[in-house]
C-alpha positions in Angstrom: -6.8 37.5 -49.6 -6.6 41.1 -48.4 -7.4 42.9 -45.2 -9.8 45.7 -46.1 -9.7 49.0 -44.1 -12.9 49.7 -42.0 -14.6 52.9 -42.5 -15.3 54.8 -39.3 -17.7 57.7 -38.2 -16.8 59.2 -35.0 -17.0 62.8 -36.1 -18.9 64.2 -38.9 -20.7 62.2 -41.6 -19.0 59.3 -43.5 -20.4 59.5 -47.0 -19.8 55.9 -47.8 -21.4 54.8 -44.4 -24.4 57.2 -45.0 -25.3 56.2 -48.5 -27.9 53.5 -49.4 -26.2 50.5 -50.9 -27.0 49.1 -54.4 -28.3 45.6 -55.0 -25.5 43.1 -56.3 -26.3 42.3 -60.0 -23.7 39.6 -60.7 -23.0 37.6 -57.6 -20.9 35.1 -59.4 -18.5 37.8 -60.8 -14.7 37.2 -59.8 -14.7 40.7 -58.2 -17.6 40.1 -55.9 -16.2 36.6 -55.1 -13.0 38.1 -54.0 -14.5 40.9 -52.2 -16.5 38.3 -50.2 -13.2 36.4 -49.3 -11.7 39.7 -48.3 -14.6 40.5 -46.0 -14.3 37.2 -44.3 -10.5 37.8 -43.8 -11.1 41.3 -42.4 -13.8 40.3 -40.2 -11.6 37.5 -38.7 -9.0 40.0 -37.8 -11.3 42.3 -35.8 -11.7 42.3 -32.0 -15.2 41.0 -31.1 -16.8 41.7 -34.5 -19.7 39.2 -35.3 -20.9 41.0 -38.7 -19.5 43.1 -41.4 -21.4 45.1 -44.1 -19.9 46.1 -47.3 -20.2 49.8 -46.7 -17.9 49.2 -43.7 -15.2 48.3 -46.0 -15.8 50.9 -48.6 -18.3 49.4 -51.0 -21.9 50.6 -51.3 -23.3 47.1 -52.3 -25.9 45.1 -50.4 -23.7 42.4 -48.8 -23.0 41.4 -45.2 -21.3 38.6 -43.6 -21.7 36.9 -40.1 -18.9 35.4 -38.2 -18.6 31.7 -38.6 -18.4 31.1 -34.9 -22.1 32.2 -34.7 -22.8 28.7 -36.1 -25.1 29.7 -39.0 -25.7 27.7 -42.1 -25.1 30.8 -44.0 -22.4 33.5 -43.3 -22.9 35.5 -46.6 -26.1 37.5 -47.1 -26.5 39.2 -50.5 -29.2 41.5 -51.3 -31.0 40.7 -47.8 -34.7 41.6 -47.2 -36.5 41.3 -43.8 -39.8 39.7 -44.8 -41.4 39.6 -41.6 -40.9 40.8 -38.0 -42.0 38.2 -35.6 -40.9 39.0 -32.1 -41.4 41.7 -29.6 -39.0 44.7 -29.5 -36.4 44.3 -26.6 -33.6 46.7 -25.5 -30.2 45.5 -26.5 -26.7 46.6 -26.0 -25.0 47.3 -29.3 -21.5 48.3 -30.6 -20.1 48.7 -34.1 -16.7 48.3 -35.9 -17.3 51.5 -37.7 -17.9 53.3 -34.2 -14.9 52.0 -32.3 -15.3 52.3 -28.5 -19.0 53.4 -28.6 -21.8 51.4 -27.3 -25.4 52.0 -26.8 -28.9 50.7 -26.1 -31.2 50.0 -29.0 -34.6 48.5 -29.2 -34.8 45.9 -31.9 -37.1 42.9 -32.7 -36.0 39.8 -31.1 -37.1 37.6 -34.0 -37.6 37.8 -37.7 -37.6 36.2 -41.1 -35.5 37.1 -44.0 -34.5 36.2 -47.5 -31.1 36.7 -49.2 -28.7 35.1 -51.7 -25.6 33.3 -50.7 -22.1 33.5 -52.3 -23.3 30.8 -54.9 -26.1 33.0 -55.9 -28.8 30.7 -54.4 -31.7 32.2 -52.7 -32.4 31.2 -49.1 -34.8 32.0 -46.3 -34.1 31.9 -42.6 -35.5 32.8 -39.3 -33.4 34.8 -36.9 -33.8 34.9 -33.2 -31.9 37.0 -30.4 -28.4 37.8 -31.3 -28.6 36.8 -34.9 -31.8 38.9 -35.2 -30.1 41.8 -33.8 -27.1 41.4 -36.2 -29.4 41.2 -39.2 -31.1 44.3 -38.3 -27.7 46.2 -37.5 -26.2 45.0 -40.8 -29.2 45.8 -42.9 -29.1 49.2 -41.3 -25.6 49.6 -42.7 -26.9 48.7 -46.2 -29.4 51.5 -45.8 -26.9 54.1 -44.7 -27.8 54.0 -40.9 -25.7 53.3 -37.9 -26.8 52.0 -34.5 -26.2 55.4 -32.8 -29.0 56.8 -35.0 -31.6 54.7 -33.1 -29.9 54.3 -29.7 -31.5 55.5 -26.8 -28.1 56.1 -25.1 -24.7 56.1 -26.5 -21.6 56.0 -24.3 -17.8 55.7 -24.8 -15.9 52.8 -23.3 -12.4 53.6 -22.7 -9.9 50.5 -22.8 -7.3 50.4 -20.0 
């Protein structure tokens, strides 16, 4: 496995992060399977990261992963689609591995349904609430070439001591 460099956008526009990602055609290909393993390894070595989208590590394909610590049945989401927004919109604090040190207040739905494929190519459906709903919307934003700062009401920089 390999640690992948995380794409950032603090000044200007990062063309990888700002491009809409393509659907994954051959989920079971050795290249995609290795890329998913590398994404897990990379996320495991971040500070406070709970999700990681393929564009954040240089590939414009529709994959994101969630940290195993979140306790989800699925941690790999391939070609994800939000099928229904269920909850009310709520203000949430948000940060991003591609915008290190920046945090902001976004308004996102607190509940949704989605469909995606897992790393074995099997389609699954799930309901996401709270932090998981926020994660799904944030990561799908990456797959669409959007960053949380695009919708944040307020963005501020946090300086580490």
